[in-house]
ZALUMKE-397937 format. One record per residue (C-alpha): residue in one letter; x, y, z; residue number from 1. Coordinates in pm, whole numbers. Layout:
BEGIN
  res      xx      yy      zz    n
    A       X       Y       Z  NUM
...
REM end
This chain:
BEGIN
  res      xx      yy      zz    n
    M   -7663   12263    6239    1
    H   -7761   12524    6498    2
    R   -7616   12797    6276    3
    L   -7844   12689    5995    4
    A   -8146   12687    6221    5
    G   -8096   13050    6318    6
    W   -8276   13151    6001    7
    V   -8083   13237    5686    8
    L   -7939   13571    5784    9
    K   -7572   13485    5814   10
    G   -7621   13119    5738   11
    V   -7711   13130    5369   12
    A   -7364   13010    5270   13
    G   -7393   12727    5521   14
    L   -7733   12628    5387   15
    A   -7598   12619    5033   16
    M   -7308   12399    5139   17
    A   -7536   12161    5326   18
    A   -7766   12140    5026   19
    S   -7482   12068    4787   20
    L   -7365   11786    5011   21
    S   -7723   11660    5053   22
    A   -7638   11597    5417   23
    C   -7755   11675    5767   24
    N   -8103   11523    5748   25
    L   -8244   11816    5549   26
    V   -8553   11819    5331   27
    I   -8417   11929    4992   28
    T   -8581   11940    4650   29
    T   -8449   12015    4302   30
    E   -8784   12161    4197   31
    P   -8991   12412    4394   32
    T   -9267   12265    4605   33
    Y   -9438   12604    4634   34
    T   -9515   12894    4403   35
    A   -9638   13242    4489   36
    A   -9993   13107    4470   37
    D   -9926   12896    4781   38
    A   -9875   13215    4984   39
    A  -10208   13368    4878   40
    G  -10432   13477    5162   41
    A  -10167   13442    5434   42
    P   -9980   13729    5605   43
    P   -9656   13813    5418   44
    V   -9320   13902    5565   45
    K   -9282   14280    5573   46
    D   -9025   14424    5334   47
    G   -8729   14605    5484   48
    L   -8427   14545    5706   49
    W   -8445   14245    5939   50
    A   -8222   14133    6226   51
    T   -8148   13828    6434   52
    V   -7957   13928    6747   53
    E   -7775   13659    6943   54
    K   -7832   13641    7317   55
    G   -7606   13878    7508   56
    C   -7522   14081    7199   57
    E   -7489   14455    7247   58
    V   -7596   14639    6933   59
    D   -7752   14972    6845   60
    L   -8004   14876    6578   61
    K   -8045   15243    6487   62
    K   -7702   15237    6328   63
    P   -7652   15118    5969   64
    A   -7658   14739    5951   65
    T   -7308   14738    5805   66
    E   -7184   14875    6139   67
    W   -7347   14610    6357   68
    P   -7127   14355    6537   69
    E   -7108   13996    6413   70
    C   -7354   13885    6681   71
    A   -7628   14089    6511   72
    N   -7706   13936    6172   73
    W   -7904   14127    5911   74
    I   -8081   14071    5584   75
    V   -8303   14276    5356   76
    V   -8641   14144    5243   77
    K   -8786   14290    4925   78
    D   -9015   14160    4652   79
    G   -8999   13796    4756   80
    A   -8622   13776    4798   81
    M   -8363   13813    5074   82
    T   -8042   14002    5006   83
    G   -7735   14052    5220   84
    V   -7367   13973    5251   85
    G   -7241   13621    5318   86
    D   -6960   13506    5546   87
    D   -6724   13536    5249   88
    G   -6807   13904    5205   89
    E   -6992   13842    4880   90
    P   -7347   13975    4826   91
    F   -7628   13725    4775   92
    K   -7991   13727    4667   93
    V   -8215   13441    4774   94
    P   -8575   13410    4646   95
    F   -8825   13262    4890   96
    V   -9190   13171    4926   97
    L   -9364   13173    5265   98
    A   -9645   12927    5208   99
    A   -9976   12938    5390  100
    G  -10051   12657    5633  101
    D  -10004   12542    5989  102
    P   -9719   12576    6043  103
    R   -9606   12821    5779  104
    V   -9325   12682    5567  105
    M   -9061   12898    5398  106
    Q   -8913   12765    5076  107
    I   -8564   12905    5014  108
    E   -8407   12886    4669  109
    M   -8032   12822    4670  110
    Q   -7790   12842    4377  111
    E   -7416   12826    4446  112
    K   -7317   12936    4094  113
    A   -7500   13153    3843  114
    D   -7514   12866    3596  115
    G   -7545   12592    3858  116
    P   -7849   12389    3961  117
    R   -8113   12532    4192  118
    L   -8195   12358    4517  119
    Y   -8476   12431    4761  120
    I   -8450   12411    5139  121
    Y   -8735   12452    5387  122
    L   -8786   12624    5722  123
    G   -9082   12611    5956  124
    V   -9194   12961    6055  125
    K   -9394   13074    6358  126
    P   -9512   13440    6328  127
    L   -9496   13628    6658  128
    K   -9594   13984    6566  129
    T   -9765   14166    6279  130
    D   -9811   14531    6189  131
    A  -10137   14720    6134  132
    Q  -10154   14587    5777  133
    G  -10118   14228    5895  134
    R   -9761   14185    5768  135
    I   -9529   13968    5977  136
    T   -9273   14174    6170  137
    E   -9129   13910    6403  138
    Y   -9100   13532    6397  139
    T   -8896   13231    6494  140
    G   -8794   12956    6255  141
    W   -8655   12605    6245  142
    I   -8511   12368    5987  143
    V   -8746   12114    5834  144
    Q   -8578   11777    5884  145
    C   -8653   11436    5734  146
    G   -8730   11291    6076  147
    P   -8561   11259    6416  148
    P   -8183   11291    6374  149
    P   -7995   10957    6388  150
    P   -7797   10863    6701  151
    K   -7456   11028    6721  152
    D   -7187   10843    6524  153
    Y   -7442   10593    6390  154
    K   -7306   10391    6097  155
    R   -7480   10243    5793  156
    P   -7437    9870    5719  157
    D   -7152    9961    5482  158
    G   -6969   10143    5761  159
    K   -7032   10494    5628  160
    P   -7178   10764    5857  161
    Q   -7557   10786    5868  162
    F   -7657   11151    5830  163
    G   -8027   11102    5769  164
    T   -8301   10992    6003  165
    L   -8374   10627    6079  166
    K   -8745   10708    6105  167
    P   -8858   10933    5818  168
    S   -9164   11147    5880  169
    P   -9476   11041    5684  170
    G   -9434   11119    5316  171
    M   -9058   11178    5331  172
    V   -8860   10990    5064  173
    M   -8497   10933    5163  174
    D   -8221   10967    4902  175
    A   -7989   10685    4799  176
    E   -7727   10786    5056  177
    Q   -7984   10801    5337  178
    S   -7863   11153    5416  179
    G   -8145   11378    5297  180
    C   -8500   11350    5168  181
    T   -8775   11492    4950  182
    P   -9145   11531    5033  183
    A   -9404   11322    4849  184
    S   -9655   11609    4873  185
    K   -9716   11955    5015  186
    A   -9912   11797    5298  187
    A   -9614   11575    5382  188
    L   -9386   11879    5390  189
    T   -9622   12064    5625  190
    G   -9636   11758    5849  191
    A   -9258   11727    5855  192
    A   -9229   12097    5944  193
    R   -9469   12048    6235  194
    L   -9270   11753    6370  195
    S   -8930   11914    6311  196
    E   -8989   12199    6553  197
    R   -8905   11972    6845  198
    Y   -8610   11782    6693  199
    E   -8256   11837    6811  200
    G   -8077   12067    6569  201
    S   -8394   12238    6450  202
    E   -8420   12506    6717  203
    P   -8324   12863    6625  204
    K   -8006   13024    6755  205
    G   -8051   13341    6959  206
    E   -8355   13563    6964  207
    A   -8646   13586    6723  208
    T   -8591   13742    6382  209
    R   -8754   14082    6367  210
    W   -8819   14370    6131  211
    V   -8609   14676    6209  212
    R   -8701   14947    5957  213
    D   -8782   15028    5596  214
    G   -8496   15044    5350  215
    D   -8191   14831    5286  216
    K   -7946   14941    5557  217
REM end
């Protein structure tokens, strides 16, 4: 779960897998909660090359991103989408919406196959720095969870593992397997994002995600 919380740089494949399994206490929807209109009036993420560098990682960010070590993850933000290379070496493109609100919530669109269903996963975002035009250039993020994670190895009455929370946040509707949830409203999603920041498994891995330079490498 920590790997997912470290933003979506190298963890996009992991997020897609978690979504397809509908596990790990994640807020997941099959329809978008937000559209571009929900981002209106709020500072956008600056286009360009972004990095999340793990603690203790030695990397020269002036070099092309393709030459960075594995401890320095990169992604390119452009025109409302994130592009990069997954753990399997395959390129990906992930549309997103960074909605206005407190906290900001990032909606990430996942699709494992070109003709497969789309799923939407959500991250809370805390901007740390902006440029002269007000665009976000550094932030931390965390996974939006359904509620406090269940106790370790907790079992459902039928003996199966309980992946989802035992105490859903207000407005969170648990699925039939009690493993994931959907929000009843935008307000409920914002509230869940606010609460999730302090849950175990939500915290980001490594340093803040930050803008490096213009361009795609």
